[in-house]
PDBQT receptor file of N, H, CA, C and O in Angstrom, charges set to zero:
ATOM      1  N   UNK A   1      50.129  17.168 -23.044  1.00  0.00    +0.000 N 
ATOM      2  CA  UNK A   1      50.931  18.368 -23.150  1.00  0.00    +0.000 C 
ATOM      3  C   UNK A   1      51.510  18.469 -24.549  1.00  0.00    +0.000 C 
ATOM      4  O   UNK A   1      51.891  17.468 -25.156  1.00  0.00    +0.000 OA
ATOM      5  N   UNK A   2      51.570  19.680 -25.043  1.00  0.00    +0.000 N 
ATOM      6  H   UNK A   2      51.261  20.493 -24.550  1.00  0.00    +0.000 HD
ATOM      7  CA  UNK A   2      52.154  19.877 -26.366  1.00  0.00    +0.000 C 
ATOM      8  C   UNK A   2      53.673  19.940 -26.264  1.00  0.00    +0.000 C 
ATOM      9  O   UNK A   2      54.237  20.030 -25.173  1.00  0.00    +0.000 OA
ATOM     10  N   UNK A   3      54.315  19.892 -27.412  1.00  0.00    +0.000 N 
ATOM     11  H   UNK A   3      53.857  19.820 -28.298  1.00  0.00    +0.000 HD
ATOM     12  CA  UNK A   3      55.781  19.932 -27.440  1.00  0.00    +0.000 C 
ATOM     13  C   UNK A   3      56.305  21.256 -26.890  1.00  0.00    +0.000 C 
ATOM     14  O   UNK A   3      57.337  21.290 -26.220  1.00  0.00    +0.000 OA
ATOM     15  N   UNK A   4      55.593  22.341 -27.176  1.00  0.00    +0.000 N 
ATOM     16  H   UNK A   4      54.755  22.313 -27.720  1.00  0.00    +0.000 HD
ATOM     17  CA  UNK A   4      56.030  23.648 -26.675  1.00  0.00    +0.000 C 
ATOM     18  C   UNK A   4      55.998  23.687 -25.148  1.00  0.00    +0.000 C 
ATOM     19  O   UNK A   4      56.887  24.270 -24.528  1.00  0.00    +0.000 OA
ATOM     20  N   UNK A   5      54.998  23.083 -24.546  1.00  0.00    +0.000 N 
ATOM     21  H   UNK A   5      54.276  22.609 -25.050  1.00  0.00    +0.000 HD
ATOM     22  CA  UNK A   5      54.906  23.049 -23.085  1.00  0.00    +0.000 C 
ATOM     23  C   UNK A   5      56.040  22.234 -22.479  1.00  0.00    +0.000 C 
ATOM     24  O   UNK A   5      56.623  22.622 -21.467  1.00  0.00    +0.000 OA
ATOM     25  N   UNK A   6      56.347  21.109 -23.102  1.00  0.00    +0.000 N 
ATOM     26  H   UNK A   6      55.873  20.794 -23.924  1.00  0.00    +0.000 HD
ATOM     27  CA  UNK A   6      57.432  20.262 -22.595  1.00  0.00    +0.000 C 
ATOM     28  C   UNK A   6      58.765  20.988 -22.701  1.00  0.00    +0.000 C 
ATOM     29  O   UNK A   6      59.577  20.940 -21.777  1.00  0.00    +0.000 OA
ATOM     30  N   UNK A   7      58.992  21.662 -23.828  1.00  0.00    +0.000 N 
ATOM     31  H   UNK A   7      58.332  21.701 -24.578  1.00  0.00    +0.000 HD
ATOM     32  CA  UNK A   7      60.235  22.423 -24.002  1.00  0.00    +0.000 C 
ATOM     33  C   UNK A   7      60.316  23.533 -22.969  1.00  0.00    +0.000 C 
ATOM     34  O   UNK A   7      61.378  23.761 -22.390  1.00  0.00    +0.000 OA
ATOM     35  N   UNK A   8      59.201  24.232 -22.726  1.00  0.00    +0.000 N 
ATOM     36  H   UNK A   8      58.338  24.047 -23.197  1.00  0.00    +0.000 HD
ATOM     37  CA  UNK A   8      59.190  25.299 -21.729  1.00  0.00    +0.000 C 
ATOM     38  C   UNK A   8      59.569  24.757 -20.357  1.00  0.00    +0.000 C 
ATOM     39  O   UNK A   8      60.397  25.347 -19.663  1.00  0.00    +0.000 OA
ATOM     40  N   UNK A   9      58.970  23.640 -19.964  1.00  0.00    +0.000 N 
ATOM     41  H   UNK A   9      58.298  23.161 -20.527  1.00  0.00    +0.000 HD
ATOM     42  CA  UNK A   9      59.270  23.062 -18.656  1.00  0.00    +0.000 C 
ATOM     43  C   UNK A   9      60.723  22.642 -18.548  1.00  0.00    +0.000 C 
ATOM     44  O   UNK A   9      61.370  22.916 -17.538  1.00  0.00    +0.000 OA
ATOM     45  N   UNK A  10      61.245  21.981 -19.569  1.00  0.00    +0.000 N 
ATOM     46  H   UNK A  10      60.719  21.758 -20.389  1.00  0.00    +0.000 HD
ATOM     47  CA  UNK A  10      62.615  21.470 -19.510  1.00  0.00    +0.000 C 
ATOM     48  C   UNK A  10      63.658  22.572 -19.579  1.00  0.00    +0.000 C 
ATOM     49  O   UNK A  10      64.670  22.510 -18.882  1.00  0.00    +0.000 OA
ATOM     50  N   UNK A  11      63.424  23.576 -20.409  1.00  0.00    +0.000 N 
ATOM     51  H   UNK A  11      62.602  23.626 -20.976  1.00  0.00    +0.000 HD
ATOM     52  CA  UNK A  11      64.445  24.593 -20.652  1.00  0.00    +0.000 C 
ATOM     53  C   UNK A  11      64.360  25.746 -19.663  1.00  0.00    +0.000 C 
ATOM     54  O   UNK A  11      65.392  26.276 -19.251  1.00  0.00    +0.000 OA
ATOM     55  N   UNK A  12      63.160  26.144 -19.276  1.00  0.00    +0.000 N 
ATOM     56  H   UNK A  12      62.322  25.714 -19.610  1.00  0.00    +0.000 HD
ATOM     57  CA  UNK A  12      63.027  27.341 -18.454  1.00  0.00    +0.000 C 
ATOM     58  C   UNK A  12      62.579  27.067 -17.023  1.00  0.00    +0.000 C 
ATOM     59  O   UNK A  12      63.220  27.525 -16.077  1.00  0.00    +0.000 OA
ATOM     60  N   UNK A  13      61.509  26.342 -16.858  1.00  0.00    +0.000 N 
ATOM     61  H   UNK A  13      60.988  25.970 -17.626  1.00  0.00    +0.000 HD
ATOM     62  CA  UNK A  13      60.895  26.225 -15.535  1.00  0.00    +0.000 C 
ATOM     63  C   UNK A  13      61.724  25.406 -14.551  1.00  0.00    +0.000 C 
ATOM     64  O   UNK A  13      61.899  25.822 -13.406  1.00  0.00    +0.000 OA
ATOM     65  N   UNK A  14      62.230  24.267 -14.966  1.00  0.00    +0.000 N 
ATOM     66  H   UNK A  14      62.087  23.929 -15.897  1.00  0.00    +0.000 HD
ATOM     67  CA  UNK A  14      63.006  23.423 -14.050  1.00  0.00    +0.000 C 
ATOM     68  C   UNK A  14      64.311  24.101 -13.627  1.00  0.00    +0.000 C 
ATOM     69  O   UNK A  14      64.610  24.123 -12.433  1.00  0.00    +0.000 OA
ATOM     70  N   UNK A  15      65.110  24.662 -14.565  1.00  0.00    +0.000 N 
ATOM     71  H   UNK A  15      64.867  24.644 -15.534  1.00  0.00    +0.000 HD
ATOM     72  CA  UNK A  15      66.326  25.367 -14.121  1.00  0.00    +0.000 C 
ATOM     73  C   UNK A  15      66.022  26.599 -13.262  1.00  0.00    +0.000 C 
ATOM     74  O   UNK A  15      66.751  26.886 -12.313  1.00  0.00    +0.000 OA
ATOM     75  N   UNK A  16      64.954  27.325 -13.591  1.00  0.00    +0.000 N 
ATOM     76  H   UNK A  16      64.362  27.093 -14.363  1.00  0.00    +0.000 HD
ATOM     77  CA  UNK A  16      64.601  28.503 -12.799  1.00  0.00    +0.000 C 
ATOM     78  C   UNK A  16      64.211  28.107 -11.383  1.00  0.00    +0.000 C 
ATOM     79  O   UNK A  16      64.607  28.769 -10.423  1.00  0.00    +0.000 OA
ATOM     80  N   UNK A  17      63.448  27.048 -11.246  1.00  0.00    +0.000 N 
ATOM     81  H   UNK A  17      63.126  26.511 -12.026  1.00  0.00    +0.000 HD
ATOM     82  CA  UNK A  17      63.069  26.569  -9.922  1.00  0.00    +0.000 C 
ATOM     83  C   UNK A  17      64.297  26.137  -9.138  1.00  0.00    +0.000 C 
ATOM     84  O   UNK A  17      64.420  26.445  -7.952  1.00  0.00    +0.000 OA
ATOM     85  N   UNK A  18      65.206  25.425  -9.794  1.00  0.00    +0.000 N 
ATOM     86  H   UNK A  18      65.106  25.175 -10.757  1.00  0.00    +0.000 HD
ATOM     87  CA  UNK A  18      66.448  25.022  -9.137  1.00  0.00    +0.000 C 
ATOM     88  C   UNK A  18      67.281  26.217  -8.708  1.00  0.00    +0.000 C 
ATOM     89  O   UNK A  18      67.844  26.223  -7.613  1.00  0.00    +0.000 OA
ATOM     90  N   UNK A  19      67.361  27.224  -9.560  1.00  0.00    +0.000 N 
ATOM     91  H   UNK A  19      66.903  27.219 -10.449  1.00  0.00    +0.000 HD
ATOM     92  CA  UNK A  19      68.107  28.443  -9.224  1.00  0.00    +0.000 C 
ATOM     93  C   UNK A  19      67.494  29.151  -8.024  1.00  0.00    +0.000 C 
ATOM     94  O   UNK A  19      68.215  29.585  -7.126  1.00  0.00    +0.000 OA
ATOM     95  N   UNK A  20      66.176  29.271  -7.999  1.00  0.00    +0.000 N 
ATOM     96  H   UNK A  20      65.590  28.918  -8.729  1.00  0.00    +0.000 HD
ATOM     97  CA  UNK A  20      65.519  29.935  -6.870  1.00  0.00    +0.000 C 
ATOM     98  C   UNK A  20      65.740  29.165  -5.570  1.00  0.00    +0.000 C 
ATOM     99  O   UNK A  20      65.984  29.770  -4.526  1.00  0.00    +0.000 OA
ATOM    100  N   UNK A  21      65.656  27.848  -5.624  1.00  0.00    +0.000 N 
ATOM    101  H   UNK A  21      65.458  27.357  -6.472  1.00  0.00    +0.000 HD
ATOM    102  CA  UNK A  21      65.901  27.048  -4.420  1.00  0.00    +0.000 C 
ATOM    103  C   UNK A  21      67.338  27.230  -3.953  1.00  0.00    +0.000 C 
ATOM    104  O   UNK A  21      67.584  27.371  -2.755  1.00  0.00    +0.000 OA
ATOM    105  N   UNK A  22      68.290  27.228  -4.882  1.00  0.00    +0.000 N 
ATOM    106  H   UNK A  22      68.090  27.113  -5.856  1.00  0.00    +0.000 HD
ATOM    107  CA  UNK A  22      69.699  27.411  -4.531  1.00  0.00    +0.000 C 
ATOM    108  C   UNK A  22      69.930  28.792  -3.919  1.00  0.00    +0.000 C 
ATOM    109  O   UNK A  22      70.625  28.907  -2.909  1.00  0.00    +0.000 OA
ATOM    110  N   UNK A  23      69.356  29.842  -4.516  1.00  0.00    +0.000 N 
ATOM    111  H   UNK A  23      68.792  29.748  -5.336  1.00  0.00    +0.000 HD
ATOM    112  CA  UNK A  23      69.534  31.203  -3.991  1.00  0.00    +0.000 C 
ATOM    113  C   UNK A  23      68.941  31.305  -2.594  1.00  0.00    +0.000 C 
ATOM    114  O   UNK A  23      69.546  31.909  -1.708  1.00  0.00    +0.000 OA
ATOM    115  N   UNK A  24      67.770  30.726  -2.388  1.00  0.00    +0.000 N 
ATOM    116  H   UNK A  24      67.279  30.235  -3.108  1.00  0.00    +0.000 HD
ATOM    117  CA  UNK A  24      67.136  30.798  -1.073  1.00  0.00    +0.000 C 
ATOM    118  C   UNK A  24      67.949  30.041  -0.023  1.00  0.00    +0.000 C 
ATOM    119  O   UNK A  24      67.990  30.459   1.134  1.00  0.00    +0.000 OA
ATOM    120  N   UNK A  25      68.589  28.948  -0.397  1.00  0.00    +0.000 N 
ATOM    121  H   UNK A  25      68.555  28.608  -1.337  1.00  0.00    +0.000 HD
ATOM    122  CA  UNK A  25      69.416  28.206   0.566  1.00  0.00    +0.000 C 
ATOM    123  C   UNK A  25      70.714  28.937   0.876  1.00  0.00    +0.000 C 
ATOM    124  O   UNK A  25      71.235  28.809   1.984  1.00  0.00    +0.000 OA
ATOM    125  N   UNK A  26      71.245  29.694  -0.064  1.00  0.00    +0.000 N 
ATOM    126  H   UNK A  26      70.822  29.799  -0.964  1.00  0.00    +0.000 HD
ATOM    127  CA  UNK A  26      72.487  30.423   0.151  1.00  0.00    +0.000 C 
ATOM    128  C   UNK A  26      72.268  31.683   0.985  1.00  0.00    +0.000 C 
ATOM    129  O   UNK A  26      73.199  32.180   1.618  1.00  0.00    +0.000 OA
ATOM    130  N   UNK A  27      71.047  32.194   0.987  1.00  0.00    +0.000 N 
ATOM    131  H   UNK A  27      70.290  31.790   0.473  1.00  0.00    +0.000 HD
ATOM    132  CA  UNK A  27      70.740  33.451   1.668  1.00  0.00    +0.000 C 
ATOM    133  C   UNK A  27      70.666  33.224   3.176  1.00  0.00    +0.000 C 
ATOM    134  O   UNK A  27      69.925  32.363   3.649  1.00  0.00    +0.000 OA
ATOM    135  N   UNK A  28      71.428  33.994   3.907  1.00  0.00    +0.000 N 
ATOM    136  H   UNK A  28      72.030  34.693   3.522  1.00  0.00    +0.000 HD
ATOM    137  CA  UNK A  28      71.437  33.877   5.370  1.00  0.00    +0.000 C 
ATOM    138  C   UNK A  28      70.356  34.739   6.029  1.00  0.00    +0.000 C 
ATOM    139  O   UNK A  28      70.158  34.667   7.242  1.00  0.00    +0.000 OA
ATOM    140  N   UNK A  29      69.658  35.551   5.231  1.00  0.00    +0.000 N 
ATOM    141  H   UNK A  29      69.819  35.608   4.246  1.00  0.00    +0.000 HD
ATOM    142  CA  UNK A  29      68.630  36.435   5.775  1.00  0.00    +0.000 C 
ATOM    143  C   UNK A  29      67.230  35.876   5.554  1.00  0.00    +0.000 C 
ATOM    144  O   UNK A  29      66.303  36.611   5.214  1.00  0.00    +0.000 OA
ATOM    145  N   UNK A  30      67.088  34.576   5.750  1.00  0.00    +0.000 N 
ATOM    146  H   UNK A  30      67.841  33.978   6.027  1.00  0.00    +0.000 HD
ATOM    147  CA  UNK A  30      65.799  33.884   5.715  1.00  0.00    +0.000 C 
ATOM    148  C   UNK A  30      65.101  33.955   4.356  1.00  0.00    +0.000 C 
ATOM    149  O   UNK A  30      63.876  34.071   4.301  1.00  0.00    +0.000 OA
ATOM    150  N   UNK A  31      65.846  33.890   3.281  1.00  0.00    +0.000 N 
ATOM    151  H   UNK A  31      66.841  33.796   3.325  1.00  0.00    +0.000 HD
ATOM    152  CA  UNK A  31      65.258  33.778   1.949  1.00  0.00    +0.000 C 
ATOM    153  C   UNK A  31      64.776  35.061   1.322  1.00  0.00    +0.000 C 
ATOM    154  O   UNK A  31      64.005  35.018   0.363  1.00  0.00    +0.000 OA
ATOM    155  N   UNK A  32      65.202  36.203   1.828  1.00  0.00    +0.000 N 
ATOM    156  H   UNK A  32      65.828  36.238   2.607  1.00  0.00    +0.000 HD
ATOM    157  CA  UNK A  32      64.711  37.462   1.275  1.00  0.00    +0.000 C 
ATOM    158  C   UNK A  32      65.175  37.683  -0.158  1.00  0.00    +0.000 C 
ATOM    159  O   UNK A  32      64.419  38.205  -0.976  1.00  0.00    +0.000 OA
ATOM    160  N   UNK A  33      66.401  37.296  -0.472  1.00  0.00    +0.000 N 
ATOM    161  H   UNK A  33      67.015  36.871   0.193  1.00  0.00    +0.000 HD
ATOM    162  CA  UNK A  33      66.893  37.492  -1.834  1.00  0.00    +0.000 C 
ATOM    163  C   UNK A  33      66.076  36.651  -2.812  1.00  0.00    +0.000 C 
ATOM    164  O   UNK A  33      65.737  37.121  -3.898  1.00  0.00    +0.000 OA
ATOM    165  N   UNK A  34      65.762  35.433  -2.442  1.00  0.00    +0.000 N 
ATOM    166  H   UNK A  34      66.037  35.051  -1.560  1.00  0.00    +0.000 HD
ATOM    167  CA  UNK A  34      64.939  34.579  -3.299  1.00  0.00    +0.000 C 
ATOM    168  C   UNK A  34      63.568  35.174  -3.547  1.00  0.00    +0.000 C 
ATOM    169  O   UNK A  34      63.046  35.099  -4.660  1.00  0.00    +0.000 OA
ATOM    170  N   UNK A  35      62.984  35.762  -2.520  1.00  0.00    +0.000 N 
ATOM    171  H   UNK A  35      63.408  35.823  -1.617  1.00  0.00    +0.000 HD
ATOM    172  CA  UNK A  35      61.683  36.404  -2.690  1.00  0.00    +0.000 C 
ATOM    173  C   UNK A  35      61.783  37.625  -3.590  1.00  0.00    +0.000 C 
ATOM    174  O   UNK A  35      60.885  37.878  -4.393  1.00  0.00    +0.000 OA
ATOM    175  N   UNK A  36      62.872  38.389  -3.465  1.00  0.00    +0.000 N 
ATOM    176  H   UNK A  36      63.602  38.184  -2.813  1.00  0.00    +0.000 HD
ATOM    177  CA  UNK A  36      63.075  39.541  -4.344  1.00  0.00    +0.000 C 
ATOM    178  C   UNK A  36      63.238  39.096  -5.792  1.00  0.00    +0.000 C 
ATOM    179  O   UNK A  36      62.679  39.712  -6.699  1.00  0.00    +0.000 OA
ATOM    180  N   UNK A  37      63.999  38.031  -6.010  1.00  0.00    +0.000 N 
ATOM    181  H   UNK A  37      64.453  37.531  -5.273  1.00  0.00    +0.000 HD
ATOM    182  CA  UNK A  37      64.190  37.506  -7.368  1.00  0.00    +0.000 C 
ATOM    183  C   UNK A  37      62.859  37.021  -7.929  1.00  0.00    +0.000 C 
ATOM    184  O   UNK A  37      62.536  37.301  -9.084  1.00  0.00    +0.000 OA
ATOM    185  N   UNK A  38      62.091  36.304  -7.132  1.00  0.00    +0.000 N 
ATOM    186  H   UNK A  38      62.353  36.078  -6.194  1.00  0.00    +0.000 HD
ATOM    187  CA  UNK A  38      60.793  35.811  -7.570  1.00  0.00    +0.000 C 
ATOM    188  C   UNK A  38      59.849  36.967  -7.901  1.00  0.00    +0.000 C 
ATOM    189  O   UNK A  38      59.159  36.922  -8.920  1.00  0.00    +0.000 OA
ATOM    190  N   UNK A  39      59.807  37.998  -7.057  1.00  0.00    +0.000 N 
ATOM    191  H   UNK A  39      60.367  38.034  -6.229  1.00  0.00    +0.000 HD
ATOM    192  CA  UNK A  39      58.956  39.160  -7.315  1.00  0.00    +0.000 C 
ATOM    193  C   UNK A  39      59.376  39.854  -8.609  1.00  0.00    +0.000 C 
ATOM    194  O   UNK A  39      58.523  40.269  -9.394  1.00  0.00    +0.000 OA
ATOM    195  N   UNK A  40      60.678  39.981  -8.835  1.00  0.00    +0.000 N 
ATOM    196  H   UNK A  40      61.370  39.643  -8.198  1.00  0.00    +0.000 HD
ATOM    197  CA  UNK A  40      61.175  40.609 -10.056  1.00  0.00    +0.000 C 
ATOM    198  C   UNK A  40      60.742  39.815 -11.287  1.00  0.00    +0.000 C 
ATOM    199  O   UNK A  40      60.309  40.394 -12.283  1.00  0.00    +0.000 OA
ATOM    200  N   UNK A  41      60.861  38.491 -11.215  1.00  0.00    +0.000 N 
ATOM    201  H   UNK A  41      61.213  38.021 -10.405  1.00  0.00    +0.000 HD
ATOM    202  CA  UNK A  41      60.477  37.649 -12.347  1.00  0.00    +0.000 C 
ATOM    203  C   UNK A  41      58.981  37.765 -12.626  1.00  0.00    +0.000 C 
ATOM    204  O   UNK A  41      58.571  37.823 -13.786  1.00  0.00    +0.000 OA
ATOM    205  N   UNK A  42      58.168  37.798 -11.583  1.00  0.00    +0.000 N 
ATOM    206  H   UNK A  42      58.501  37.751 -10.641  1.00  0.00    +0.000 HD
ATOM    207  CA  UNK A  42      56.720  37.930 -11.762  1.00  0.00    +0.000 C 
ATOM    208  C   UNK A  42      56.383  39.271 -12.392  1.00  0.00    +0.000 C 
ATOM    209  O   UNK A  42      55.562  39.329 -13.308  1.00  0.00    +0.000 OA
ATOM    210  N   UNK A  43      56.999  40.352 -11.922  1.00  0.00    +0.000 N 
ATOM    211  H   UNK A  43      57.666  40.305 -11.179  1.00  0.00    +0.000 HD
ATOM    212  CA  UNK A  43      56.730  41.684 -12.465  1.00  0.00    +0.000 C 
ATOM    213  C   UNK A  43      57.139  41.762 -13.931  1.00  0.00    +0.000 C 
ATOM    214  O   UNK A  43      56.395  42.294 -14.755  1.00  0.00    +0.000 OA
ATOM    215  N   UNK A  44      58.314  41.237 -14.261  1.00  0.00    +0.000 N 
ATOM    216  H   UNK A  44      58.919  40.805 -13.592  1.00  0.00    +0.000 HD
ATOM    217  CA  UNK A  44      58.772  41.246 -15.655  1.00  0.00    +0.000 C 
ATOM    218  C   UNK A  44      57.848  40.388 -16.519  1.00  0.00    +0.000 C 
ATOM    219  O   UNK A  44      57.554  40.756 -17.656  1.00  0.00    +0.000 OA
ATOM    220  N   UNK A  45      57.392  39.261 -16.002  1.00  0.00    +0.000 N 
ATOM    221  H   UNK A  45      57.631  38.962 -15.078  1.00  0.00    +0.000 HD
ATOM    222  CA  UNK A  45      56.474  38.401 -16.752  1.00  0.00    +0.000 C 
ATOM    223  C   UNK A  45      55.150  39.089 -17.041  1.00  0.00    +0.000 C 
ATOM    224  O   UNK A  45      54.631  38.994 -18.154  1.00  0.00    +0.000 OA
ATOM    225  N   UNK A  46      54.602  39.777 -16.054  1.00  0.00    +0.000 N 
ATOM    226  H   UNK A  46      55.023  39.854 -15.151  1.00  0.00    +0.000 HD
ATOM    227  CA  UNK A  46      53.345  40.507 -16.250  1.00  0.00    +0.000 C 
ATOM    228  C   UNK A  46      53.538  41.626 -17.260  1.00  0.00    +0.000 C 
ATOM    229  O   UNK A  46      52.697  41.826 -18.136  1.00  0.00    +0.000 OA
ATOM    230  N   UNK A  47      54.633  42.351 -17.143  1.00  0.00    +0.000 N 
ATOM    231  H   UNK A  47      55.317  42.188 -16.431  1.00  0.00    +0.000 HD
ATOM    232  CA  UNK A  47      54.936  43.441 -18.076  1.00  0.00    +0.000 C 
ATOM    233  C   UNK A  47      55.080  42.907 -19.497  1.00  0.00    +0.000 C 
ATOM    234  O   UNK A  47      54.554  43.500 -20.439  1.00  0.00    +0.000 OA
ATOM    235  N   UNK A  48      55.794  41.784 -19.658  1.00  0.00    +0.000 N 
ATOM    236  H   UNK A  48      56.221  41.303 -18.893  1.00  0.00    +0.000 HD
ATOM    237  CA  UNK A  48      56.001  41.187 -20.971  1.00  0.00    +0.000 C 
ATOM    238  C   UNK A  48      54.672  40.736 -21.579  1.00  0.00    +0.000 C 
ATOM    239  O   UNK A  48      54.424  40.967 -22.762  1.00  0.00    +0.000 OA
ATOM    240  N   UNK A  49      53.813  40.091 -20.774  1.00  0.00    +0.000 N 
ATOM    241  H   UNK A  49      54.015  39.903 -19.813  1.00  0.00    +0.000 HD
ATOM    242  CA  UNK A  49      52.507  39.668 -21.284  1.00  0.00    +0.000 C 
ATOM    243  C   UNK A  49      51.678  40.868 -21.701  1.00  0.00    +0.000 C 
ATOM    244  O   UNK A  49      50.977  40.812 -22.712  1.00  0.00    +0.000 OA
ATOM    245  N   UNK A  50      51.746  41.957 -20.938  1.00  0.00    +0.000 N 
ATOM    246  H   UNK A  50      52.316  42.003 -20.117  1.00  0.00    +0.000 HD
ATOM    247  CA  UNK A  50      51.007  43.167 -21.279  1.00  0.00    +0.000 C 
ATOM    248  C   UNK A  50      51.493  43.726 -22.610  1.00  0.00    +0.000 C 
ATOM    249  O   UNK A  50      50.685  44.132 -23.446  1.00  0.00    +0.000 OA
ATOM    250  N   UNK A  51      52.809  43.751 -22.812  1.00  0.00    +0.000 N 
ATOM    251  H   UNK A  51      53.466  43.422 -22.133  1.00  0.00    +0.000 HD
ATOM    252  CA  UNK A  51      53.351  44.251 -24.074  1.00  0.00    +0.000 C 
ATOM    253  C   UNK A  51      52.961  43.361 -25.251  1.00  0.00    +0.000 C 
ATOM    254  O   UNK A  51      52.605  43.867 -26.316  1.00  0.00    +0.000 OA
ATOM    255  N   UNK A  52      53.024  42.058 -25.073  1.00  0.00    +0.000 N 
ATOM    256  H   UNK A  52      53.314  41.648 -24.209  1.00  0.00    +0.000 HD
ATOM    257  CA  UNK A  52      52.734  41.137 -26.178  1.00  0.00    +0.000 C 
ATOM    258  C   UNK A  52      51.250  41.118 -26.545  1.00  0.00    +0.000 C 
ATOM    259  O   UNK A  52      50.907  40.899 -27.707  1.00  0.00    +0.000 OA
ATOM    260  N   UNK A  53      50.370  41.341 -25.577  1.00  0.00    +0.000 N 
ATOM    261  H   UNK A  53      50.648  41.519 -24.633  1.00  0.00    +0.000 HD
ATOM    262  CA  UNK A  53      48.937  41.358 -25.878  1.00  0.00    +0.000 C 
ATOM    263  C   UNK A  53      48.446  42.763 -26.178  1.00  0.00    +0.000 C 
ATOM    264  O   UNK A  53      47.268  42.965 -26.473  1.00  0.00    +0.000 OA
ATOM    265  N   UNK A  54      49.345  43.730 -26.103  1.00  0.00    +0.000 N 
ATOM    266  H   UNK A  54      50.302  43.566 -25.864  1.00  0.00    +0.000 HD
ATOM    267  CA  UNK A  54      49.032  45.141 -26.358  1.00  0.00    +0.000 C 
ATOM    268  C   UNK A  54      47.904  45.646 -25.461  1.00  0.00    +0.000 C 
ATOM    269  O   UNK A  54      47.061  46.430 -25.897  1.00  0.00    +0.000 OA
ATOM    270  N   UNK A  55      47.895  45.201 -24.223  1.00  0.00    +0.000 N 
ATOM    271  H   UNK A  55      48.580  44.565 -23.869  1.00  0.00    +0.000 HD
ATOM    272  CA  UNK A  55      46.954  45.695 -23.224  1.00  0.00    +0.000 C 
ATOM    273  C   UNK A  55      45.547  45.140 -23.339  1.00  0.00    +0.000 C 
ATOM    274  O   UNK A  55      44.636  45.664 -22.698  1.00  0.00    +0.000 OA
ATOM    275  N   UNK A  56      45.339  44.102 -24.129  1.00  0.00    +0.000 N 
ATOM    276  H   UNK A  56      46.079  43.677 -24.649  1.00  0.00    +0.000 HD
ATOM    277  CA  UNK A  56      43.985  43.553 -24.301  1.00  0.00    +0.000 C 
ATOM    278  C   UNK A  56      43.687  42.540 -23.231  1.00  0.00    +0.000 C 
ATOM    279  O   UNK A  56      42.597  41.968 -23.209  1.00  0.00    +0.000 OA
TER     280      UNK A  56
């Protein structure tokens, strides 16, 4: 793994995963809020990749 990958995992992925697990455990409606947050993050990620690659 490169240094950029390690930094990404340590700074973004691990805290985000912890946050999603915490939100899903706090939700009394069977994890719906966690799924909404996850869907939002995926949509924003796809949109961001589309913008950065200029649709290629």
